[in-house]
C-alpha beads as a LAMMPS data file, in Angstrom:
LAMMPS data file: protein, C-alpha beads

57 atoms
56 bonds

1 atom types
1 bond types

-500.0 500.0 xlo xhi
-500.0 500.0 ylo yhi
-500.0 500.0 zlo zhi

Masses

1 110.0

Atoms # bond

1 1 1 -120.792 44.020 436.339
2 1 1 -119.630 41.153 434.140
3 1 1 -119.520 43.435 431.099
4 1 1 -117.239 45.863 432.934
5 1 1 -114.928 43.039 433.899
6 1 1 -114.836 41.754 430.320
7 1 1 -114.057 45.251 429.048
8 1 1 -111.199 45.726 431.499
9 1 1 -109.801 42.271 430.714
10 1 1 -109.941 43.055 426.984
11 1 1 -108.178 46.385 427.526
12 1 1 -105.454 44.758 429.616
13 1 1 -104.982 42.025 427.018
14 1 1 -104.603 44.610 424.253
15 1 1 -102.074 46.591 426.301
16 1 1 -100.026 43.452 426.934
17 1 1 -100.067 42.592 423.225
18 1 1 -98.733 46.064 422.412
19 1 1 -96.034 45.702 425.078
20 1 1 -95.009 42.301 423.737
21 1 1 -94.818 43.643 420.180
22 1 1 -92.565 46.477 421.352
23 1 1 -90.333 44.023 423.235
24 1 1 -90.013 41.806 420.163
25 1 1 -89.138 44.830 418.009
26 1 1 -86.423 45.838 420.480
27 1 1 -85.009 42.317 420.488
28 1 1 -85.018 42.284 416.679
29 1 1 -83.149 45.605 416.562
30 1 1 -80.620 44.316 419.077
31 1 1 -80.050 41.178 416.990
32 1 1 -79.636 43.281 413.828
33 1 1 -77.060 45.539 415.513
34 1 1 -75.206 42.477 416.750
35 1 1 -75.064 41.037 413.222
36 1 1 -73.810 44.332 411.804
37 1 1 -71.130 44.625 414.468
38 1 1 -70.100 41.016 413.923
39 1 1 -69.811 41.636 410.169
40 1 1 -67.563 44.638 410.881
41 1 1 -65.227 42.430 412.910
42 1 1 -62.534 40.997 410.655
43 1 1 -60.370 38.494 412.508
44 1 1 -57.886 40.303 414.693
45 1 1 -58.781 43.729 413.295
46 1 1 -61.907 45.617 414.163
47 1 1 -63.115 47.758 411.312
48 1 1 -64.302 50.420 413.708
49 1 1 -63.500 53.215 411.279
50 1 1 -65.997 52.025 408.724
51 1 1 -68.711 53.598 410.868
52 1 1 -68.300 57.354 411.423
53 1 1 -67.296 58.294 414.931
54 1 1 -70.266 59.099 417.131
55 1 1 -72.730 57.185 414.961
56 1 1 -74.488 54.134 416.295
57 1 1 -74.824 50.929 414.374

Bonds

1 1 1 2
2 1 2 3
3 1 3 4
4 1 4 5
5 1 5 6
6 1 6 7
7 1 7 8
8 1 8 9
9 1 9 10
10 1 10 11
11 1 11 12
12 1 12 13
13 1 13 14
14 1 14 15
15 1 15 16
16 1 16 17
17 1 17 18
18 1 18 19
19 1 19 20
20 1 20 21
21 1 21 22
22 1 22 23
23 1 23 24
24 1 24 25
25 1 25 26
26 1 26 27
27 1 27 28
28 1 28 29
29 1 29 30
30 1 30 31
31 1 31 32
32 1 32 33
33 1 33 34
34 1 34 35
35 1 35 36
36 1 36 37
37 1 37 38
38 1 38 39
39 1 39 40
40 1 40 41
41 1 41 42
42 1 42 43
43 1 43 44
44 1 44 45
45 1 45 46
46 1 46 47
47 1 47 48
48 1 48 49
49 1 49 50
50 1 50 51
51 1 51 52
52 1 52 53
53 1 53 54
54 1 54 55
55 1 55 56
56 1 56 57
């Protein structure tokens, strides 16, 4: 019984680690996009035409 509980706890811990890694990757991508968008902003003018229309940054 204890071995089954240990196995399920280990599986749950591994799943949570994978979920956390994915969350961190998403946050990193969001931060990168924010930096790119901020670098495309030049004072009062947005350089929106430097990225082709319909493409995501």
